[in-house]
C-alpha positions as CSV (number, residue, x, y, z in Angstrom):
1,M,16.6,-12.2,9.7
2,E,14.8,-9.7,11.9
3,M,11.0,-10.5,12.2
4,K,8.6,-7.6,12.8
5,D,4.9,-7.0,12.0
6,T,3.9,-4.6,9.3
7,R,1.2,-3.0,11.5
8,S,4.2,-1.8,13.7
9,G,5.5,-0.1,10.6
10,F,2.4,1.7,10.2
11,G,2.4,2.8,13.8
12,A,6.1,3.9,13.5
13,G,5.1,6.0,10.3
14,L,2.2,7.6,12.0
15,T,4.2,8.6,14.8
16,E,6.5,10.2,12.7
17,L,3.9,12.1,10.8
18,G,2.5,13.3,14.1
19,K,5.7,15.1,14.7
20,T,6.3,16.5,11.2
21,N,2.8,17.0,9.7
22,K,0.4,19.3,12.0
23,N,-2.5,18.5,9.5
24,V,-2.3,14.7,10.0
25,V,-5.2,13.5,12.3
26,A,-5.8,10.0,13.2
27,L,-9.3,8.2,13.9
28,C,-9.6,4.7,15.2
29,A,-12.5,2.3,15.6
30,D,-11.7,0.7,19.2
31,L,-8.4,-0.8,18.0
32,T,-5.8,1.5,19.0
33,G,-3.4,-1.1,20.3
34,S,-4.0,-3.6,17.4
35,L,-3.2,-0.6,15.0
36,K,-0.4,0.6,16.8
37,M,-1.7,4.1,17.1
38,N,-1.0,4.7,20.9
39,D,2.0,6.6,20.5
40,F,0.2,9.1,18.2
41,K,-2.8,9.2,20.6
42,D,-0.3,10.0,23.6
43,N,1.7,12.5,21.9
44,H,-1.3,14.3,19.9
45,P,-4.5,13.9,22.1
46,N,-6.1,16.7,20.3
47,R,-5.5,15.3,16.8
48,F,-6.6,11.6,17.9
49,F,-10.4,10.7,17.7
50,Q,-11.5,7.4,19.3
51,I,-14.8,6.6,17.4
52,G,-15.7,3.3,19.0
53,I,-17.1,0.5,17.2
54,A,-18.7,2.7,14.6
55,E,-16.6,2.3,11.4
56,A,-19.0,3.8,9.0
57,N,-19.2,6.7,11.1
58,M,-15.6,7.0,11.3
59,M,-15.3,7.0,7.3
60,G,-17.9,9.9,7.3
61,I,-16.1,11.9,9.8
62,A,-12.7,11.4,8.1
63,A,-14.3,12.7,4.9
64,G,-15.5,15.8,6.6
65,M,-12.2,16.5,8.2
66,T,-10.5,16.8,4.6
67,I,-12.7,19.8,3.9
68,G,-10.9,21.8,6.5
69,G,-7.6,20.8,5.2
70,K,-6.8,17.9,7.6
71,I,-5.2,14.6,6.4
72,P,-7.4,11.9,8.2
73,F,-5.7,8.4,8.7
74,T,-8.3,5.7,9.7
75,G,-7.4,2.5,11.5
76,T,-9.2,-0.7,12.0
77,F,-9.0,-4.3,10.6
78,A,-9.1,-4.7,7.1
79,N,-12.4,-6.3,7.0
80,F,-14.0,-3.4,8.8
81,S,-12.1,-0.9,6.6
82,T,-13.8,-2.2,3.5
83,S,-16.6,-4.7,3.7
84,R,-18.3,-3.0,6.7
85,V,-18.1,0.5,5.2
86,Y,-17.9,0.2,1.4
87,D,-20.9,2.5,1.0
88,Q,-19.4,5.4,3.0
89,I,-16.0,5.0,1.2
90,R,-17.8,5.1,-2.3
91,Q,-20.1,7.7,-1.6
92,S,-18.2,10.1,0.8
93,I,-14.5,9.4,0.1
94,A,-14.1,8.0,-3.3
95,Y,-16.7,9.7,-5.3
96,S,-15.7,13.1,-4.3
97,N,-11.9,12.4,-4.2
98,K,-11.5,13.1,-0.5
99,N,-7.9,13.0,0.8
100,V,-8.6,10.1,3.3
101,K,-5.9,7.4,4.2
102,I,-7.8,4.1,5.0
103,C,-5.1,2.1,6.8
104,A,-6.1,-1.6,7.2
105,S,-4.5,-4.1,9.6
106,H,-5.0,-7.9,9.9
107,A,-5.6,-8.4,6.3
108,G,-5.8,-11.8,4.7
109,V,-5.5,-15.3,6.3
110,T,-2.5,-14.5,8.4
111,L,-4.8,-12.7,10.9
112,G,-4.9,-16.2,12.0
113,E,-7.2,-17.5,15.0
114,D,-9.8,-14.8,14.7
115,G,-11.1,-16.7,11.9
116,A,-13.1,-16.2,8.7
117,T,-15.3,-13.4,10.0
118,H,-12.2,-11.2,10.2
119,Q,-10.1,-12.6,7.4
120,V,-11.0,-10.3,4.5
121,L,-9.7,-11.7,1.3
122,E,-11.7,-9.4,-1.1
123,D,-10.5,-6.1,-0.2
124,I,-8.0,-5.4,-2.9
125,G,-10.7,-6.0,-5.6
126,M,-13.4,-4.0,-3.8
127,M,-10.9,-1.1,-3.4
128,K,-9.2,-1.1,-6.7
129,M,-12.5,-0.8,-8.6
130,L,-13.2,2.6,-6.9
131,P,-12.4,5.5,-9.2
132,H,-9.7,7.9,-7.6
133,M,-8.5,5.2,-5.1
134,T,-4.9,4.3,-4.7
135,V,-4.4,0.6,-3.4
136,I,-1.1,-0.2,-1.7
137,N,-0.2,-3.7,0.0
138,T,3.2,-3.6,1.6
139,C,5.5,-6.5,2.4
140,D,7.4,-5.9,5.6
141,Y,7.8,-3.3,8.5
142,N,10.2,-1.0,6.7
143,Q,8.2,-0.6,3.5
144,T,5.0,-0.1,5.5
145,K,6.6,2.6,7.4
146,A,7.9,4.2,4.2
147,A,4.5,3.8,2.6
148,T,2.6,5.6,5.5
149,L,4.9,8.6,5.2
150,A,4.4,8.6,1.4
151,I,0.8,8.5,1.3
152,A,0.5,11.7,3.5
153,E,2.2,13.6,0.7
154,H,-0.2,12.0,-1.9
155,I,-3.3,14.0,-2.7
156,G,-6.4,11.8,-2.8
157,P,-7.8,8.6,-1.1
158,V,-5.6,5.7,-0.4
159,Y,-6.1,2.3,0.8
160,L,-3.0,1.0,2.8
161,R,-3.0,-2.7,3.6
162,F,-1.0,-4.5,5.9
163,G,-1.0,-7.5,8.6
164,R,-0.8,-8.8,11.8
165,P,2.0,-11.4,12.2
166,K,5.8,-10.9,12.4
167,V,7.3,-11.4,9.0
168,P,10.9,-11.0,7.6
169,N,11.8,-7.4,7.6
170,F,14.2,-7.3,4.5
171,T,13.7,-4.2,2.6
172,D,15.9,-1.1,2.9
173,I,15.4,1.0,6.2
174,N,16.1,4.1,4.3
175,Q,14.0,3.6,1.2
176,N,12.1,5.8,-0.9
177,F,8.8,4.8,-1.2
178,E,7.3,5.7,-4.7
179,I,3.5,5.0,-5.3
180,G,2.9,3.2,-8.4
181,K,6.5,2.1,-8.9
182,A,7.3,-1.6,-8.7
183,I,10.6,-2.8,-7.3
184,C,12.7,-5.7,-9.0
185,L,14.2,-7.6,-6.1
186,E,16.0,-10.2,-8.2
187,E,16.7,-10.3,-11.9
188,G,16.1,-13.5,-13.9
189,N,15.7,-14.8,-17.3
190,D,13.2,-17.8,-17.1
191,I,10.2,-16.7,-15.3
192,T,8.7,-13.5,-13.8
193,I,7.1,-13.9,-10.3
194,I,4.9,-10.8,-9.4
195,A,4.3,-10.7,-5.7
196,T,2.6,-8.4,-3.2
197,G,2.4,-8.1,0.6
198,H,3.4,-10.9,2.8
199,L,3.9,-13.4,-0.3
200,V,7.0,-11.1,-1.5
201,W,9.1,-13.0,1.0
202,E,7.7,-16.1,0.0
203,A,8.6,-15.3,-3.8
204,L,12.1,-14.7,-2.8
205,E,12.2,-18.1,-1.0
206,A,10.8,-19.7,-4.1
207,A,13.5,-18.0,-6.3
208,K,16.2,-19.6,-4.0
209,I,14.6,-23.2,-4.6
210,L,14.2,-22.6,-8.3
211,R,17.7,-21.7,-8.5
212,E,18.7,-25.2,-7.5
213,S,17.2,-26.5,-10.6
214,N,18.6,-23.8,-12.6
215,I,15.7,-21.9,-13.1
216,S,16.4,-18.1,-13.2
217,A,13.5,-16.3,-11.6
218,E,12.9,-12.4,-11.6
219,V,11.2,-11.4,-8.6
220,I,9.1,-8.1,-8.8
221,N,7.4,-6.6,-5.5
222,I,4.3,-4.9,-6.6
223,H,3.6,-2.8,-3.4
224,T,1.1,-0.7,-5.3
225,I,-1.7,-2.6,-6.9
226,K,-3.4,0.6,-8.3
227,P,-1.9,2.3,-10.2
228,L,-0.1,-0.7,-11.6
229,D,3.4,-0.3,-12.8
230,K,2.6,-1.6,-16.3
231,N,6.0,-0.8,-17.7
232,A,7.8,-2.8,-15.1
233,I,5.6,-5.8,-15.6
234,I,5.7,-5.6,-19.8
235,N,9.6,-5.1,-19.6
236,S,10.1,-8.2,-17.5
237,V,7.6,-10.5,-19.2
238,S,8.8,-9.4,-22.6
239,K,12.2,-11.0,-21.4
240,T,10.9,-14.1,-19.4
241,K,7.9,-15.0,-21.6
242,C,5.9,-16.5,-18.6
243,V,4.8,-15.1,-15.3
244,V,3.4,-16.2,-11.8
245,T,1.6,-13.8,-9.5
246,A,1.3,-14.3,-5.7
247,E,-0.9,-12.5,-3.2
248,E,-2.8,-13.3,0.1
249,H,-6.1,-12.4,-1.4
250,M,-8.8,-14.1,-3.8
251,L,-7.8,-14.9,-7.1
252,N,-10.8,-13.1,-8.2
253,G,-10.2,-9.4,-8.2
254,G,-6.7,-9.4,-7.0
255,L,-3.1,-8.6,-8.2
256,G,-3.3,-11.5,-10.5
257,D,-6.5,-10.3,-12.2
258,S,-4.8,-6.8,-12.8
259,V,-1.6,-8.5,-14.1
260,A,-3.8,-10.8,-16.4
261,Q,-5.9,-7.9,-17.8
262,L,-2.7,-6.1,-18.7
263,L,-1.0,-9.0,-20.3
264,C,-4.1,-10.2,-22.4
265,R,-4.4,-6.7,-23.9
266,E,-0.6,-6.0,-24.4
267,L,1.3,-9.1,-24.2
268,P,-0.6,-12.5,-24.2
269,T,1.7,-14.6,-22.0
270,P,1.2,-17.9,-20.1
271,I,0.2,-17.1,-16.4
272,E,-0.4,-18.8,-13.3
273,M,-1.8,-17.4,-10.1
274,V,-1.0,-18.2,-6.5
275,G,-3.9,-16.9,-4.2
276,V,-6.9,-18.0,-2.4
277,N,-9.4,-19.9,-4.6
278,D,-13.1,-18.7,-4.1
279,T,-13.3,-19.8,-0.3
280,F,-13.5,-18.1,3.0
281,G,-10.7,-18.6,5.5
282,E,-10.9,-20.3,9.1
283,S,-9.2,-20.3,12.5
284,G,-5.5,-21.4,12.6
285,T,-2.1,-20.1,13.1
286,P,-0.9,-17.9,10.1
287,R,1.6,-20.6,8.7
288,Q,-1.0,-23.2,9.0
289,L,-3.3,-21.1,7.1
290,M,-0.8,-20.3,4.4
291,E,0.1,-23.9,3.8
292,K,-3.7,-24.9,3.6
293,Y,-4.6,-22.3,1.2
294,G,-1.6,-22.6,-1.0
295,L,0.3,-19.4,-0.2
296,T,3.8,-20.6,0.5
297,S,7.0,-20.6,-1.5
298,N,6.5,-24.3,-2.4
299,D,3.1,-23.4,-4.0
300,I,5.0,-20.5,-5.9
301,V,7.5,-23.2,-7.1
302,N,4.9,-25.6,-8.3
303,A,3.0,-22.6,-10.2
304,T,6.3,-22.0,-11.8
305,N,7.0,-25.4,-13.0
306,K,3.3,-25.6,-14.2
307,V,3.5,-22.4,-16.3
308,L,7.2,-23.2,-17.7
309,A,5.5,-26.2,-19.2
310,R,3.4,-24.1,-21.1
311,K,5.9,-21.4,-22.1
């Protein structure tokens, strides 16, 4: 299995957009290399703006650029794309429905050694609560590239979340990324596993383990947290009668919360959630942190066994 980082998928998508859409501009807060924006900068120096370590200023500038018909893509770490600049996003971008693409790398604990100050685990919750905001969390290189291309065509603010480490690159290289449309990766009858971001691969690995125990898992890749593909979730859970959600994010405010809200209103169902439980991260390798915070395929298997007992 090829291993590639999702942030490089963003960089590849941005490079392609630079060639195909003259209205796309890019802004960065002193992390051009980390966000893989160097090719765009080199190829289109008049459309690249190095703002420096001034993330709030970057969001305000991006909002202003949309008035002239530009499509700004901002790039920095996820923590600095959300927590540091939430007021600017709310007031200058979301409130007035500005066509800004907030592209956020190094999300979750898999940022690794930089530690808790850089490991944002609240960003999906913060961003999905904003009216007008579309929230996307991709699972691999190919999907991140496809999402980057797709959000340029979408009118309105978007939060695109991706990561630092190299992870399996398993989705179709020629995929058509449809915002708000879930993808069923494996069909099953006993349990629905709904995953997003880096935990999609972990969910597929969990399904393999469960198959050895004659448990048939349906695995759904929710790349778009908002708008949520309600029909895909309801249709699957109507069949399996129980669900596990999996995400590299706080349990509070994340994908699991959105799924639970949907099901409690429309189809009350036993549910377990895999995610970070009300704590900050710490320094470590991505794998060490995934294991410590319960974000692995084995944790999804354990959650499945737990919810099956309540089915």
